[in-house]
RODO-2510 file (C-alpha; in nm, 4 decimals, decimal comma):
residues 77
     n   res          X          Y          Z
     1     x    -0,3128     1,1299     0,5462
     2     x    -0,3774     1,0823     0,1624
     3     x    -0,2510     0,7478    -0,0212
     4     x     0,0063     0,9845    -0,2859
     5     x     0,1576     1,0986     0,0742
     6     x     0,2108     0,8599     0,2200
     7     x     0,3804     0,7044    -0,1460
     8     x     0,5866     1,0088    -0,1703
     9     x     0,6598     0,9993     0,2082
    10     x     0,8488     0,6992     0,1349
    11     x     1,0077     0,8017    -0,1668
    12     x     1,1671     1,0772     0,0054
    13     x     1,2320     0,8253     0,2412
    14     x     1,4791     0,6429     0,0487
    15     x     1,6027     0,8790    -0,1156
    16     x     1,4007     0,9933    -0,4180
    17     x     1,2578     1,3247    -0,5076
    18     x     0,8938     1,3717    -0,5663
    19     x     0,8269     1,4524    -0,8816
    20     x     0,5058     1,6828    -0,9967
    21     x     0,5705     1,3446    -1,2946
    22     x     0,5189     1,1276    -0,9825
    23     x     0,3345     1,2752    -0,7844
    24     x     0,0531     1,2724    -1,0789
    25     x     0,1050     0,9326    -1,1881
    26     x     0,1076     0,8137    -0,8178
    27     x    -0,2635     0,9360    -0,8163
    28     x    -0,3621     0,8367    -1,0902
    29     x    -0,3300     0,4574    -1,0335
    30     x    -0,3753     0,3804    -0,7072
    31     x    -0,7182     0,6006    -0,7886
    32     x    -0,8221     0,4230    -1,1326
    33     x    -0,9841     0,0967    -1,0559
    34     x    -0,8965    -0,0776    -1,3683
    35     x    -0,6147    -0,1740    -1,5085
    36     x    -0,4673     0,1099    -1,7458
    37     x    -0,1761     0,0609    -2,0330
    38     x     0,1461     0,3424    -2,0134
    39     x    -0,1057     0,5198    -2,3115
    40     x    -0,3488     0,5252    -2,1558
    41     x    -0,1904     0,6817    -1,8252
    42     x    -0,0245     0,9543    -2,0918
    43     x    -0,3383     1,0612    -2,1613
    44     x    -0,5088     1,0744    -1,7855
    45     x    -0,1390     1,2829    -1,6339
    46     x    -0,1175     1,5193    -1,9155
    47     x    -0,4938     1,6874    -1,8512
    48     x    -0,2868     1,7847    -1,5477
    49     x     0,0703     1,7841    -1,6827
    50     x    -0,0145     1,9255    -2,0403
    51     x     0,3960     1,9205    -2,1595
    52     x     0,4220     1,5549    -2,0154
    53     x     0,5942     1,3714    -2,2132
    54     x     0,4588     0,9191    -2,2993
    55     x     0,8561     0,8260    -2,2434
    56     x     0,8806     0,9905    -1,9249
    57     x     0,4732     0,8475    -1,8460
    58     x     0,7162     0,5040    -1,9042
    59     x     1,0514     0,5450    -1,7740
    60     x     0,7970     0,7054    -1,3950
    61     x     0,6611     0,3592    -1,4553
    62     x     0,8876     0,2241    -1,4246
    63     x     1,0408     0,2958    -1,1199
    64     x     0,7491     0,3485    -1,0202
    65     x     0,7539    -0,0860    -1,0850
    66     x     1,0983    -0,0379    -0,8919
    67     x     1,0573     0,1383    -0,5647
    68     x     0,7429    -0,1588    -0,5121
    69     x     0,4732     0,1184    -0,5843
    70     x     0,3237    -0,0391    -0,9009
    71     x     0,2296    -0,3301    -1,0856
    72     x     0,3992    -0,4322    -1,3792
    73     x     0,1323    -0,5968    -1,5869
    74     x     0,2158    -0,8703    -1,8993
    75     x    -0,0709    -0,8837    -2,1637
    76     x    -0,0576    -1,2859    -2,2798
    77     x    -0,1442    -1,1971    -2,6607
***
């Protein structure tokens, strides 16, 4: 079972839908060896989901953070 499948299973078990947007964004977060900004996640995700909006990325990242599947990083600037 891949990491995305494991996280998708966790979402399903908690009663959350596993949308294509959530799957793609989870994949990006799990396979990037750097901290990405939401705009960077958006740029990578829209390759797989051309109709994706930046607002959806922000909302999905917020959801994943609240679900404990992503961590929010704060800038010191």
